[in-house]
C-alpha positions, 0 to 999 in steps of 0.5 A: 523480486526479493530486492523489489519487495523490500520497503525501500521507498518507505524506509527512505521516506522515514530517514528523510523525515528524521533528517528533516527533524520531524517529530517521532510521532509523525514518523510513527504515524507514517509507518502505521499508515504505510502498513494499512495502505500496503494490505489492500495492494497484496491481492493485486500482486497475486492476481496480476500474473493471471490477469496478464495471461488473460488480458495483457499487461496494460489491462492487468495493470489497470484491473490490479489498480482497480482491485487495490482501490476497491480493497482500500475502500473496503479496508477503510470501511472495515477499520472504521468501527475500530477507530482507524480512519484511513481517509 
């Protein structure tokens, strides 16, 4: 679980962007948005074991995905007054 929790995909994406000679501002923006997009997925990881025990794997997965999408929408609305636009 420790290895799976590492942001390997995000790190590889940033290295790839650097290799493609993307501007530092674009890489920084990617990192910033990755942070904001990860936050709404965290409750899903807490709820998934409980959901799986009650509804089975596939329903837990779909319900968790719905929770993540709902959390992202709520976060987008909450951050908008602070000038942070996720969409």
